[in-house]
Backbone as ProteinMPNN parsed JSONL, in Angstrom:
{"seq_chain_A": "XXXXXXXXXXXXXXXXXXXXXXXXXXXXXXXXXXXXXXXXXXXXXXXXXXXXXXXXXXXXXXXXXXXXXXXXXXXXXXXXXXXXXXXXXXXXXXXXXXXXXXXXXXXXXXXXXXXXXXXXXXXXXXXXXXXXXXXXXXXXXXXXXXXXXXXXXXXXXXXXXXXXXXXXXXXXXXXXXXXXXXXXXXXXXXXXXXXXXXXXXXXXXXXXXXXXXX", "coords_chain_A": {"N_chain_A": [[93.432, 79.426, 119.879], [90.039, 79.08, 120.681], [87.836, 81.387, 121.899], [85.2, 81.42, 122.214], [82.45, 79.111, 121.953], [81.918, 77.226, 118.974], [79.285, 77.284, 118.178], [78.199, 79.511, 119.474], [79.778, 81.429, 118.347], [79.122, 81.197, 115.636], [76.353, 81.837, 115.859], [76.509, 84.475, 116.647], [77.682, 85.659, 114.419], [75.664, 85.173, 112.561], [73.755, 86.891, 113.394], [74.676, 89.339, 112.915], [75.193, 92.159, 110.852], [75.808, 91.549, 107.371], [78.908, 91.319, 105.566], [79.818, 93.415, 102.903], [79.8, 92.842, 99.328], [82.409, 93.142, 98.245], [84.101, 92.905, 100.446], [83.395, 90.235, 101.096], [84.492, 88.944, 98.901], [87.255, 89.617, 99.185], [87.736, 88.432, 101.563], [87.447, 85.67, 100.871], [89.451, 85.37, 98.974], [91.761, 85.887, 100.298], [91.783, 83.727, 102.109], [92.085, 81.673, 100.339], [94.467, 82.135, 98.974], [96.558, 83.317, 100.493], [99.155, 83.123, 102.909], [98.803, 82.37, 106.402], [95.981, 83.093, 106.831], [94.291, 83.652, 108.871], [95.044, 85.965, 110.013], [93.507, 87.929, 108.924], [90.886, 90.304, 109.726], [88.216, 89.624, 109.483], [84.646, 88.663, 109.358], [82.965, 89.194, 111.9], [84.683, 90.763, 113.69], [85.364, 92.679, 111.753], [82.923, 93.912, 111.3], [82.575, 95.008, 113.871], [84.602, 96.793, 113.984], [83.841, 98.55, 111.904], [81.49, 99.427, 113.025], [82.44, 100.873, 115.33], [83.887, 102.909, 114.08], [81.909, 104.259, 112.644], [80.422, 105.189, 114.824], [82.266, 107.021, 115.958], [82.82, 108.584, 113.854], [85.225, 109.509, 112.261], [87.807, 111.82, 111.227], [90.379, 111.411, 110.552], [92.245, 108.45, 110.232], [94.628, 106.205, 111.375], [96.254, 103.272, 110.411], [98.247, 100.521, 111.396], [99.59, 97.994, 109.885], [98.473, 96.536, 107.38], [97.907, 94.198, 105.956], [95.767, 92.357, 103.989], [93.998, 94.341, 103.465], [91.437, 94.228, 104.61], [90.529, 95.201, 107.215], [91.142, 97.833, 106.963], [89.287, 98.717, 104.934], [86.856, 98.249, 106.405], [87.11, 100.088, 108.521], [87.104, 102.467, 107.131], [84.421, 102.942, 106.657], [83.174, 104.687, 108.436], [84.312, 107.079, 108.042], [84.419, 110.698, 107.765], [83.06, 112.95, 105.216], [85.219, 114.288, 103.929], [87.255, 112.702, 104.899], [90.189, 110.763, 105.744], [92.193, 107.717, 105.569], [95.231, 106.405, 106.526], [97.262, 103.784, 105.81], [99.732, 101.422, 106.772], [102.087, 99.017, 105.776], [104.656, 96.569, 105.927], [105.022, 94.458, 104.202], [105.753, 93.808, 100.955], [105.03, 91.809, 99.259], [102.386, 91.399, 99.359], [101.286, 93.699, 98.231], [100.231, 94.163, 95.529], [97.843, 92.608, 95.377], [96.404, 93.728, 97.623], [96.333, 96.409, 96.978], [94.758, 96.298, 94.804], [92.186, 95.596, 95.811], [91.764, 97.789, 97.573], [91.599, 99.84, 95.645], [89.326, 99.124, 94.229], [87.365, 99.82, 95.985], [84.733, 101.97, 97.197], [85.893, 103.787, 98.761], [88.348, 104.447, 97.786], [89.687, 106.854, 97.155], [90.059, 107.897, 99.583], [91.982, 106.627, 100.854], [95.201, 106.159, 101.812], [97.82, 104.286, 101.035], [100.713, 102.943, 102.267], [103.863, 101.422, 101.691], [106.297, 100.11, 103.856], [108.333, 100.639, 106.724], [106.774, 101.041, 109.568], [107.759, 102.171, 111.921], [109.53, 103.913, 110.947], [108.014, 105.53, 109.32], [105.738, 106.645, 110.75], [106.726, 108.602, 112.651], [107.104, 110.758, 110.885], [104.692, 111.606, 110.059], [102.33, 114.217, 109.818], [99.732, 114.355, 110.692], [96.882, 114.593, 112.817], [95.21, 112.172, 114.582], [91.99, 110.51, 114.811], [91.337, 107.9, 115.264], [93.543, 105.088, 115.85], [94.595, 102.128, 114.603], [96.146, 99.252, 115.52], [97.799, 96.574, 114.311], [100.018, 94.904, 113.782], [103.43, 93.557, 113.697], [104.009, 91.969, 116.758], [106.076, 92.303, 118.48], [106.71, 95.0, 118.428], [104.624, 96.438, 119.507], [104.653, 98.065, 121.797], [106.372, 100.144, 121.009], [104.959, 101.16, 118.778], [102.689, 102.049, 120.191], [103.721, 104.099, 121.8], [104.718, 105.854, 119.87], [102.396, 106.588, 118.583], [100.581, 107.733, 120.427], [100.871, 110.48, 121.011], [100.073, 111.52, 118.685], [97.408, 111.198, 118.528], [94.199, 112.741, 118.978], [92.902, 114.423, 121.818], [90.579, 112.589, 123.413], [90.433, 110.868, 121.4], [91.024, 107.531, 119.866], [92.832, 104.544, 120.426], [93.18, 101.301, 118.967], [94.124, 98.03, 119.655], [95.014, 94.974, 118.208], [94.846, 91.41, 118.756], [95.583, 91.017, 121.401], [95.209, 89.092, 123.269], [96.335, 86.861, 122.24], [95.887, 84.107, 121.46], [95.273, 83.221, 124.084], [97.69, 82.974, 125.346], [98.748, 85.062, 126.852], [97.885, 84.773, 129.419], [99.283, 82.938, 130.783], [101.097, 81.731, 133.631], [103.786, 82.036, 134.131], [105.268, 84.312, 132.787], [108.044, 84.905, 132.004], [108.974, 82.646, 130.899], [107.719, 82.562, 128.578], [107.34, 82.943, 124.883], [108.91, 85.586, 122.844], [107.045, 87.286, 121.569], [104.736, 86.897, 123.024], [105.659, 87.765, 125.6], [106.029, 90.42, 125.019], [103.45, 91.292, 124.489], [102.203, 90.814, 126.951], [103.531, 92.656, 128.451], [102.794, 94.987, 127.08], [99.945, 95.081, 127.481], [99.914, 95.411, 130.213], [101.269, 97.881, 130.47], [99.585, 99.797, 129.079], [97.257, 99.527, 130.559], [98.018, 100.631, 132.986], [98.658, 103.158, 132.368], [98.036, 106.406, 132.993], [97.19, 108.282, 131.169], [95.356, 107.351, 129.52], [92.073, 105.728, 129.071], [90.908, 102.463, 129.325], [89.784, 99.324, 127.815], [89.755, 95.849, 127.657], [88.624, 93.738, 125.232], [87.291, 90.464, 124.77], [87.062, 89.796, 121.975], [87.348, 87.933, 119.119], [90.681, 87.471, 118.853], [91.234, 89.149, 120.876], [90.843, 92.517, 121.623], [92.283, 95.505, 122.501], [91.065, 98.501, 123.6], [91.608, 101.917, 123.754], [91.172, 105.147, 125.101], [92.196, 108.419, 124.653], [92.814, 110.494, 127.4]], "CA_chain_A": [[92.396, 79.093, 120.914], [88.709, 79.607, 120.399], [87.296, 81.899, 123.137], [83.727, 81.19, 122.18], [82.142, 77.866, 121.214], [81.597, 77.374, 117.556], [77.84, 77.502, 118.12], [78.057, 80.854, 119.875], [80.444, 82.316, 117.299], [78.208, 81.151, 114.469], [75.114, 82.547, 116.152], [76.82, 85.883, 116.712], [77.909, 86.075, 113.009], [74.476, 85.008, 111.865], [72.919, 87.881, 113.804], [75.436, 90.453, 112.659], [75.005, 92.52, 109.453], [76.664, 90.969, 106.529], [79.905, 91.95, 104.875], [79.434, 93.681, 101.562], [80.389, 91.824, 98.285], [83.827, 93.354, 98.133], [84.72, 92.341, 101.663], [83.3, 88.87, 100.93], [85.531, 88.494, 97.92], [88.617, 89.754, 99.782], [87.853, 87.366, 102.661], [87.577, 84.314, 100.228], [90.747, 85.328, 98.177], [92.763, 85.835, 101.367], [91.862, 82.381, 102.652], [92.508, 80.811, 99.319], [95.758, 82.435, 98.343], [97.529, 83.999, 101.271], [99.627, 82.446, 104.109], [98.247, 82.9, 107.654], [94.745, 83.912, 106.539], [93.586, 84.0, 110.157], [95.39, 87.359, 110.409], [92.398, 88.706, 108.504], [89.941, 90.657, 110.8], [87.039, 88.729, 109.269], [83.213, 89.177, 109.46], [82.534, 89.73, 113.128], [85.552, 91.812, 114.091], [85.255, 93.747, 110.793], [81.642, 94.708, 111.594], [82.809, 95.728, 115.01], [85.507, 97.969, 113.606], [83.029, 99.454, 111.166], [80.543, 100.113, 114.054], [83.172, 101.842, 116.116], [84.178, 104.011, 113.224], [80.592, 104.965, 112.449], [80.051, 105.863, 116.042], [83.156, 108.114, 116.109], [82.836, 109.522, 112.579], [86.533, 110.118, 112.327], [88.291, 112.587, 110.08], [91.636, 110.816, 110.233], [92.494, 107.195, 110.794], [95.94, 105.556, 111.031], [96.36, 101.825, 110.591], [99.582, 99.956, 111.297], [99.461, 96.613, 109.598], [97.388, 96.516, 106.343], [97.655, 92.832, 105.525], [95.174, 92.432, 102.697], [93.154, 95.469, 103.452], [90.008, 94.089, 105.092], [90.297, 96.074, 108.356], [91.134, 99.255, 106.458], [87.978, 98.987, 104.294], [85.901, 98.42, 107.485], [87.331, 101.313, 109.291], [86.695, 103.649, 106.284], [82.994, 103.019, 106.546], [82.726, 105.751, 109.274], [84.977, 108.299, 107.764], [83.608, 111.829, 107.242], [83.091, 113.126, 103.813], [86.632, 114.559, 103.476], [88.186, 111.99, 105.769], [91.332, 109.99, 105.172], [92.809, 106.638, 106.286], [96.608, 106.126, 106.162], [97.523, 102.413, 106.261], [101.091, 101.076, 106.621], [102.484, 97.686, 105.854], [105.984, 96.341, 105.426], [104.983, 93.32, 103.303], [105.645, 94.192, 99.594], [104.519, 90.73, 98.443], [100.888, 91.502, 99.252], [100.928, 94.931, 97.749], [99.409, 94.047, 94.341], [96.464, 92.125, 95.726], [95.8, 94.695, 98.552], [96.002, 97.675, 96.303], [93.627, 96.058, 93.899], [90.946, 95.729, 96.552], [91.544, 99.15, 97.964], [91.245, 100.648, 94.482], [87.93, 98.84, 93.826], [86.423, 100.233, 96.964], [84.237, 103.315, 97.015], [86.78, 104.619, 99.602], [89.748, 104.382, 97.237], [90.283, 108.145, 97.096], [90.249, 108.337, 100.933], [92.922, 105.64, 101.437], [96.701, 106.374, 101.502], [98.5, 102.93, 101.317], [102.145, 103.08, 102.272], [104.605, 100.213, 101.986], [107.538, 100.475, 104.543], [108.522, 100.26, 108.215], [105.941, 102.025, 110.357], [108.675, 102.803, 112.966], [110.154, 105.044, 110.217], [107.007, 106.367, 108.688], [104.846, 107.252, 111.765], [107.277, 109.839, 113.176], [107.073, 111.818, 109.903], [103.301, 112.003, 109.76], [101.905, 115.476, 110.369], [98.33, 114.338, 110.887], [96.351, 114.224, 114.177], [94.226, 111.043, 114.286], [90.853, 110.194, 115.716], [91.538, 106.392, 115.5], [94.656, 104.41, 115.323], [94.392, 100.635, 114.732], [97.497, 98.614, 115.539], [97.575, 95.109, 114.004], [101.204, 94.499, 113.007], [104.33, 92.707, 114.485], [103.624, 92.163, 118.179], [107.355, 92.705, 119.199], [106.897, 96.44, 118.43], [103.408, 97.091, 119.908], [104.881, 99.196, 122.785], [106.923, 101.267, 120.253], [103.85, 101.77, 118.009], [101.874, 102.84, 121.091], [104.427, 105.376, 122.185], [104.789, 106.744, 118.744], [101.08, 107.105, 118.148], [99.678, 108.419, 121.414], [100.975, 111.899, 120.865], [99.437, 111.901, 117.39], [95.957, 111.031, 118.689], [93.595, 113.927, 119.507], [92.298, 114.194, 123.102], [89.273, 111.946, 123.263], [90.549, 109.886, 120.419], [91.097, 106.131, 120.255], [93.773, 103.512, 119.878], [92.63, 99.959, 119.113], [95.257, 97.093, 119.349], [94.458, 93.682, 117.932], [95.557, 90.155, 119.063], [96.173, 91.3, 122.694], [95.086, 87.833, 124.074], [97.398, 86.032, 121.702], [95.459, 82.761, 121.695], [95.31, 82.875, 125.518], [99.054, 82.877, 125.871], [99.053, 86.125, 127.778], [97.282, 84.455, 130.754], [100.071, 81.938, 131.476], [101.454, 82.158, 134.971], [105.192, 82.257, 134.076], [105.642, 85.104, 131.535], [109.471, 84.936, 131.616], [109.223, 81.388, 130.044], [106.948, 82.629, 127.235], [108.04, 83.5, 123.759], [109.113, 87.033, 122.909], [105.808, 88.004, 121.199], [103.823, 86.823, 124.208], [106.204, 88.567, 126.654], [105.827, 91.875, 124.697], [102.024, 91.539, 124.639], [101.898, 90.917, 128.369], [104.042, 93.993, 128.888], [102.014, 96.05, 126.468], [98.737, 95.092, 128.178], [100.135, 96.006, 131.615], [101.662, 99.26, 130.284], [98.472, 100.629, 128.753], [96.291, 99.45, 131.716], [98.5, 101.481, 134.058], [98.932, 104.524, 131.851], [96.981, 107.326, 133.397], [96.9, 109.224, 130.043], [94.266, 106.729, 128.704], [91.063, 104.879, 129.74], [91.018, 101.237, 128.489], [88.921, 98.114, 128.048], [90.158, 94.727, 126.877], [87.492, 92.899, 124.885], [87.621, 89.137, 124.173], [86.468, 89.659, 120.619], [88.221, 87.184, 118.331], [91.825, 87.247, 119.564], [91.414, 90.241, 121.867], [90.938, 93.871, 121.219], [92.473, 96.538, 123.558], [90.548, 99.827, 123.176], [92.041, 102.928, 124.672], [90.711, 106.444, 124.809], [93.114, 109.292, 125.287], [92.153, 111.402, 128.288]], "C_chain_A": [[91.118, 79.827, 120.531], [88.148, 80.103, 121.807], [85.802, 81.719, 123.291], [83.575, 79.724, 121.549], [81.779, 78.16, 119.776], [80.135, 77.792, 117.311], [77.566, 79.018, 118.376], [78.623, 81.842, 118.862], [79.532, 82.4, 116.062], [76.956, 81.903, 114.646], [75.31, 83.958, 116.007], [76.998, 86.422, 115.289], [76.595, 86.168, 112.249], [73.516, 86.228, 112.228], [73.702, 89.233, 113.737], [75.278, 90.896, 111.209], [76.107, 91.954, 108.634], [77.756, 91.819, 105.918], [79.393, 92.312, 103.47], [80.172, 92.767, 100.545], [81.813, 91.98, 98.134], [84.582, 92.67, 99.273], [84.606, 90.791, 101.527], [84.321, 88.234, 100.017], [86.957, 88.612, 98.461], [88.787, 88.66, 100.826], [88.176, 86.011, 101.959], [89.002, 84.3, 99.634], [91.879, 85.223, 99.217], [92.957, 84.406, 101.861], [92.332, 81.444, 101.609], [93.948, 80.921, 98.797], [96.825, 82.977, 99.278], [97.863, 83.216, 102.495], [99.059, 83.083, 105.325], [96.988, 83.689, 107.513], [93.967, 84.283, 107.784], [93.99, 85.362, 110.687], [94.356, 88.37, 109.871], [91.359, 89.026, 109.628], [88.742, 89.78, 110.695], [85.698, 89.484, 109.636], [82.949, 89.895, 110.76], [83.429, 90.889, 113.607], [85.51, 92.984, 113.001], [84.036, 94.594, 111.043], [81.842, 95.501, 112.896], [83.605, 96.914, 114.767], [84.741, 99.007, 112.781], [82.124, 100.246, 112.134], [81.176, 101.178, 114.846], [83.491, 103.06, 115.292], [83.017, 104.868, 112.883], [80.187, 105.712, 113.634], [80.981, 107.135, 116.21], [83.164, 109.163, 115.039], [84.155, 110.251, 112.47], [86.871, 110.895, 111.045], [89.56, 112.05, 109.578], [91.841, 109.561, 110.955], [93.867, 106.788, 110.362], [95.829, 104.054, 111.259], [97.733, 101.306, 110.399], [99.4, 98.536, 111.113], [98.212, 96.409, 108.69], [96.975, 95.113, 106.082], [96.999, 92.903, 104.194], [94.162, 93.543, 102.559], [91.821, 95.479, 104.021], [89.667, 95.047, 106.172], [90.236, 97.533, 107.887], [89.809, 99.645, 105.811], [86.823, 99.1, 105.275], [85.927, 99.739, 108.192], [86.817, 102.554, 108.4], [85.265, 103.771, 106.226], [82.386, 104.172, 107.5], [83.313, 106.963, 109.018], [84.024, 109.444, 107.278], [83.811, 112.031, 105.764], [84.522, 113.445, 103.245], [87.658, 113.853, 104.309], [89.271, 111.264, 105.002], [91.845, 108.868, 106.08], [94.154, 106.459, 105.672], [96.854, 104.715, 106.686], [98.979, 102.062, 105.802], [101.361, 99.622, 106.685], [103.829, 97.488, 105.308], [106.068, 95.285, 104.381], [104.743, 93.713, 101.862], [105.004, 93.064, 98.816], [102.97, 90.759, 98.363], [100.391, 92.775, 98.607], [99.954, 94.936, 96.497], [97.958, 93.671, 94.697], [95.785, 93.138, 96.645], [95.41, 95.898, 97.834], [94.869, 97.523, 95.29], [92.299, 96.127, 94.619], [90.718, 97.164, 97.077], [91.034, 100.115, 96.827], [89.824, 100.382, 93.98], [86.937, 99.401, 94.785], [85.958, 101.633, 96.721], [85.001, 104.364, 97.851], [88.144, 104.845, 99.039], [90.386, 105.747, 97.319], [90.564, 108.695, 98.609], [91.295, 107.529, 101.591], [94.286, 106.026, 100.931], [97.4, 105.184, 101.949], [99.977, 103.18, 101.2], [102.853, 101.822, 102.556], [105.987, 100.659, 102.695], [107.385, 100.146, 106.01], [107.727, 101.387, 108.911], [106.723, 102.753, 111.41], [109.377, 104.038, 112.298], [109.144, 106.073, 109.72], [106.149, 107.248, 109.661], [105.407, 108.528, 112.279], [107.212, 111.055, 112.173], [105.678, 112.32, 109.571], [102.92, 113.261, 110.547], [100.432, 115.549, 110.843], [98.114, 114.186, 112.477], [95.103, 113.28, 113.945], [93.184, 110.816, 115.394], [90.905, 108.711, 116.13], [92.84, 105.98, 115.038], [94.383, 102.981, 115.602], [95.79, 99.99, 114.501], [97.332, 97.123, 115.35], [98.811, 94.693, 113.176], [102.089, 93.545, 113.832], [104.204, 93.049, 115.949], [104.868, 92.674, 119.036], [107.399, 94.239, 119.308], [105.675, 97.119, 118.91], [103.729, 98.255, 120.825], [105.464, 100.386, 122.021], [105.875, 101.939, 119.486], [102.957, 102.586, 118.954], [102.506, 104.114, 121.449], [104.503, 106.353, 121.0], [103.444, 107.36, 118.385], [100.278, 108.001, 119.14], [99.758, 109.878, 121.269], [100.278, 112.47, 119.569], [97.931, 111.691, 117.438], [95.376, 112.243, 119.493], [93.102, 113.474, 120.891], [90.925, 113.649, 122.849], [89.297, 110.916, 122.144], [90.897, 108.554, 120.867], [92.286, 105.45, 119.675], [93.201, 102.179, 120.063], [93.817, 99.019, 118.798], [94.68, 95.68, 119.271], [95.429, 92.597, 118.472], [96.216, 90.217, 120.447], [96.008, 90.074, 123.696], [95.973, 86.768, 123.542], [97.062, 84.608, 121.915], [95.465, 82.341, 123.136], [96.651, 82.875, 126.108], [99.419, 83.992, 126.959], [98.64, 85.769, 129.143], [98.244, 83.47, 131.462], [100.803, 82.522, 132.715], [103.02, 82.504, 135.129], [105.595, 83.026, 132.842], [107.044, 85.031, 131.102], [109.79, 83.649, 130.771], [108.479, 81.483, 128.72], [107.821, 83.109, 126.12], [108.063, 84.913, 123.733], [107.786, 87.705, 122.56], [104.852, 87.97, 122.345], [104.323, 87.808, 125.367], [105.837, 90.084, 126.33], [104.359, 92.204, 124.84], [101.549, 91.705, 126.114], [102.392, 92.223, 128.834], [103.262, 95.178, 128.299], [100.598, 96.217, 127.167], [98.852, 95.772, 129.529], [100.4, 97.531, 131.457], [100.447, 100.136, 130.015], [97.424, 100.574, 129.876], [96.732, 100.358, 132.812], [98.78, 102.833, 133.593], [97.715, 105.447, 132.23], [96.545, 108.353, 132.337], [95.678, 108.609, 129.194], [93.293, 105.993, 129.641], [90.973, 103.623, 128.766], [90.009, 100.206, 128.874], [89.482, 97.068, 127.15], [88.936, 93.848, 126.573], [87.887, 91.543, 124.284], [86.998, 88.863, 122.884], [87.661, 89.103, 119.792], [89.549, 86.883, 119.169], [92.201, 88.376, 120.562], [91.644, 91.594, 121.306], [91.14, 94.829, 122.456], [91.975, 97.871, 123.009], [90.845, 100.806, 124.224], [91.504, 104.235, 124.208], [91.654, 107.417, 125.504], [92.407, 110.382, 126.09], [92.574, 112.782, 128.051]], "O_chain_A": [[91.116, 80.99, 120.128], [88.022, 79.315, 122.744], [85.241, 81.856, 124.378], [84.407, 79.237, 120.784], [81.37, 79.273, 119.445], [79.815, 78.534, 116.382], [76.84, 79.685, 117.639], [78.056, 82.895, 118.571], [79.226, 83.471, 115.538], [76.493, 82.559, 113.714], [74.511, 84.658, 115.385], [76.524, 87.514, 114.979], [76.391, 87.061, 111.426], [72.6, 86.54, 111.467], [73.368, 90.162, 114.472], [75.232, 90.013, 110.354], [77.241, 91.866, 109.104], [77.525, 93.018, 105.758], [78.596, 91.56, 102.908], [81.071, 92.015, 100.921], [82.472, 90.969, 97.891], [85.564, 91.959, 99.062], [85.58, 90.089, 101.801], [84.91, 87.188, 100.291], [87.782, 87.74, 98.188], [89.85, 88.05, 100.947], [89.072, 85.292, 102.401], [89.7, 83.296, 99.782], [92.856, 84.512, 98.988], [94.078, 83.921, 102.017], [92.961, 80.446, 101.961], [94.538, 79.975, 98.275], [97.97, 83.085, 98.839], [96.952, 82.663, 103.112], [98.833, 84.293, 105.299], [96.895, 84.816, 107.999], [93.083, 85.138, 107.742], [93.411, 85.875, 111.644], [94.329, 89.522, 110.304], [90.993, 88.132, 110.391], [88.279, 89.236, 111.697], [85.639, 90.624, 110.095], [82.726, 91.105, 110.746], [82.885, 91.951, 113.909], [85.617, 94.152, 113.373], [84.091, 95.824, 111.006], [81.301, 96.601, 113.003], [83.31, 97.981, 115.305], [84.963, 100.208, 112.938], [82.005, 101.471, 112.089], [80.606, 102.25, 115.051], [83.366, 104.176, 115.796], [83.132, 106.093, 112.837], [79.639, 106.806, 113.502], [80.483, 108.202, 116.571], [83.44, 110.349, 115.225], [84.203, 111.476, 112.576], [86.317, 110.665, 109.97], [89.872, 112.156, 108.392], [91.653, 109.518, 112.17], [94.266, 106.961, 109.21], [95.31, 103.649, 112.299], [98.364, 101.582, 109.379], [99.076, 97.844, 112.078], [97.1, 96.156, 109.154], [95.778, 94.841, 105.99], [97.597, 93.47, 103.279], [93.511, 93.622, 101.516], [91.105, 96.48, 103.989], [88.615, 95.682, 106.103], [89.415, 98.331, 108.34], [89.264, 100.718, 106.069], [85.912, 99.902, 105.072], [84.91, 100.394, 108.42], [86.204, 103.497, 108.901], [84.847, 104.801, 105.695], [81.223, 104.545, 107.344], [82.943, 107.942, 109.665], [83.049, 109.241, 106.554], [84.634, 111.364, 105.137], [84.927, 112.912, 102.212], [88.793, 114.312, 104.435], [89.251, 111.177, 103.775], [91.921, 109.077, 107.291], [94.27, 106.365, 104.45], [96.677, 104.464, 107.878], [99.393, 102.34, 104.676], [100.881, 98.988, 107.624], [104.189, 98.136, 104.325], [107.092, 95.189, 103.704], [103.584, 93.95, 101.523], [104.45, 93.34, 97.752], [102.359, 90.223, 97.438], [99.182, 92.936, 98.44], [98.969, 95.674, 96.488], [97.006, 94.363, 94.339], [94.599, 93.388, 96.43], [94.302, 96.405, 98.01], [94.142, 98.464, 94.973], [91.348, 96.683, 94.069], [89.6, 97.676, 97.023], [90.212, 101.009, 97.027], [89.187, 101.256, 93.393], [85.752, 99.469, 94.458], [86.676, 102.427, 96.113], [84.827, 105.575, 97.713], [89.02, 105.377, 99.721], [91.594, 105.802, 97.545], [91.179, 109.74, 98.82], [91.518, 107.692, 102.79], [94.483, 106.199, 99.729], [97.595, 105.02, 103.153], [100.455, 103.587, 100.142], [102.54, 101.157, 103.544], [106.713, 101.49, 102.149], [106.447, 99.478, 106.447], [108.064, 102.565, 108.786], [106.367, 103.877, 111.763], [109.747, 105.013, 112.952], [109.384, 107.281, 109.703], [105.893, 108.423, 109.398], [104.666, 109.507, 112.361], [107.261, 112.212, 112.589], [105.511, 113.33, 108.888], [103.148, 113.361, 111.752], [99.948, 116.581, 111.309], [98.972, 113.756, 113.248], [94.151, 113.594, 113.23], [93.414, 110.902, 116.601], [90.539, 108.361, 117.252], [93.289, 106.409, 113.975], [93.981, 102.626, 116.71], [96.457, 100.169, 113.482], [96.745, 96.472, 116.215], [98.691, 94.209, 112.051], [101.54, 92.772, 114.617], [104.274, 94.21, 116.353], [104.74, 93.325, 120.073], [108.069, 94.75, 120.206], [105.612, 98.34, 118.762], [103.152, 99.332, 120.67], [105.114, 101.528, 122.321], [105.824, 103.169, 119.48], [102.51, 103.675, 118.596], [101.851, 105.155, 121.402], [104.357, 107.562, 121.178], [103.367, 108.506, 117.942], [99.467, 108.848, 118.768], [98.719, 110.525, 121.402], [99.975, 113.655, 119.428], [97.244, 111.986, 116.46], [95.939, 112.692, 120.491], [92.905, 112.279, 121.114], [90.167, 114.256, 122.092], [88.331, 110.179, 121.944], [91.073, 108.332, 122.065], [92.705, 105.745, 118.556], [92.755, 101.858, 121.165], [94.461, 99.197, 117.765], [93.948, 95.248, 120.161], [96.629, 92.824, 118.622], [97.247, 89.586, 120.679], [96.587, 90.055, 124.783], [96.35, 85.851, 124.272], [97.87, 83.896, 122.511], [95.655, 81.153, 123.401], [96.761, 82.779, 127.33], [100.281, 83.804, 127.816], [99.057, 86.484, 130.054], [98.04, 83.189, 132.643], [101.07, 83.723, 132.765], [103.452, 83.142, 136.09], [106.203, 82.46, 131.935], [107.286, 85.087, 129.896], [110.772, 83.617, 130.031], [108.59, 80.61, 127.859], [108.915, 83.623, 126.353], [107.327, 85.529, 124.504], [107.429, 88.663, 123.244], [104.198, 88.978, 122.611], [103.541, 88.533, 125.981], [105.424, 90.858, 127.193], [104.031, 93.307, 125.279], [100.702, 92.526, 126.466], [101.684, 92.882, 129.596], [103.099, 96.218, 128.937], [100.142, 97.337, 127.398], [98.016, 96.584, 129.925], [99.847, 98.349, 132.192], [100.292, 101.157, 130.686], [96.751, 101.581, 130.092], [95.876, 100.847, 133.548], [99.144, 103.664, 134.425], [96.575, 105.237, 131.814], [95.66, 109.175, 132.574], [95.104, 109.262, 128.322], [93.604, 105.681, 130.79], [90.966, 103.778, 127.545], [89.465, 100.16, 129.977], [89.685, 97.338, 125.966], [88.301, 93.296, 127.471], [88.727, 91.486, 123.386], [86.438, 87.785, 122.686], [88.758, 89.661, 119.756], [89.484, 86.093, 120.11], [93.345, 88.495, 121.001], [92.597, 91.787, 120.551], [90.268, 94.928, 123.32], [92.486, 98.31, 121.979], [90.464, 100.662, 125.386], [91.379, 104.438, 123.0], [91.909, 107.323, 126.704], [91.541, 111.095, 125.581], [92.103, 113.696, 128.728]]}, "name": "protein", "num_of_chains": 1, "seq": "XXXXXXXXXXXXXXXXXXXXXXXXXXXXXXXXXXXXXXXXXXXXXXXXXXXXXXXXXXXXXXXXXXXXXXXXXXXXXXXXXXXXXXXXXXXXXXXXXXXXXXXXXXXXXXXXXXXXXXXXXXXXXXXXXXXXXXXXXXXXXXXXXXXXXXXXXXXXXXXXXXXXXXXXXXXXXXXXXXXXXXXXXXXXXXXXXXXXXXXXXXXXXXXXXXXXXX"}
């Protein structure tokens, strides 16, 4: 589902700073060679993530769901001089392509790319994070949220992608929805009612839930 008309979306992108050459190349190659390329954050959302990161100037970022590395590279743009981003993905098939682009980046030494199940890896992390970006399997969003919240500093942020799920979350009979949609409806309800965070759901692309730990 398109939440904006094509004209408005194009106008927004045309009046947003451009991707750098590496991100443009990664965008093109993802769409040319990878299944489900719409999973890529893309130009507008990527610049939004970059802007958020530059505003916060994080020391530590955790990303759950690397895909081909586009969002990781955008988030790195705001890292402090000695900052680090840890990104986790379970898909081994994309590792070669993704690692190639991460290694080409000026942020390569700041990125720790791990292949494996985030549900197993996150509990072992000893870091405290300024930003957590969740963009992985929707069925586990609540589990990721619960695992990550204690690892986010007070005043830090969690950003969850795809929380509008092509508009499916608005349907009037959630029990008849598919499992991913049901989980996202429950995730959105849970975080909205969680007194430990302040939240805003933005209809950017497929929906971004932004939470600040109180």
